[in-house]
C-alpha positions as semicolon CSV with decimal commas, in nm:
position;residue;x (nm);y (nm);z (nm)
1;X;0,000;0,000;0,000
2;X;0,139;0,340;-0,098
3;X;0,149;0,648;0,123
4;X;-0,125;0,790;-0,100
5;X;-0,347;0,487;-0,030
6;X;-0,267;0,496;0,343
7;X;-0,358;0,863;0,363
8;X;-0,688;0,811;0,182
9;X;-0,772;0,521;0,414
10;X;-0,706;0,740;0,719
11;X;-0,912;1,026;0,579
12;X;-1,206;0,788;0,527
13;X;-1,203;0,718;0,902
14;X;-1,238;1,086;0,996
15;X;-1,564;1,263;1,078
16;X;-1,679;1,513;0,814
17;X;-1,564;1,816;1,015
18;X;-1,207;1,687;1,025
19;X;-1,216;1,595;0,657
20;X;-1,287;1,963;0,588
21;X;-0,979;2,061;0,790
22;X;-0,767;1,812;0,597
23;X;-0,906;1,949;0,271
24;X;-0,821;2,305;0,376
25;X;-0,467;2,201;0,465
26;X;-0,421;2,015;0,137
27;X;-0,537;2,326;-0,051
28;X;-0,281;2,531;0,142
29;X;-0,004;2,285;0,054
30;X;-0,102;2,292;-0,313
31;X;-0,099;2,671;-0,321
32;X;0,239;2,682;-0,149
33;X;0,374;2,418;-0,386
34;X;0,251;2,617;-0,685
35;X;0,409;2,934;-0,543
36;X;0,076;3,114;-0,523
37;X;0,160;3,219;-0,168
38;X;0,468;3,435;-0,117
39;X;0,726;3,282;0,112
40;X;0,781;3,498;0,419
41;X;1,151;3,413;0,423
42;X;1,182;3,553;0,071
43;X;1,018;3,885;0,157
44;X;1,228;4,195;0,111
45;X;1,164;4,442;0,392
46;X;1,388;4,717;0,250
47;X;1,097;4,898;0,086
48;X;0,887;4,846;0,395
49;X;1,147;5,011;0,618
50;X;1,190;5,303;0,378
51;X;0,815;5,356;0,364
52;X;0,794;5,332;0,743
53;X;1,066;5,595;0,787
54;X;0,887;5,824;0,541
55;X;0,562;5,772;0,728
56;X;0,716;5,866;1,061
């Protein structure tokens, strides 16, 4: 049995409310994998600091 099959078998044992949480998490992972979400570690705060200094 593959990890994919094992995961599906475990999901089938969950109540519907937890299946929704798993679905939400899987959607998050897919978005992150597809680079639709910016990585925080890759953020450049130089512009932010400049704008903050100008604001002050």
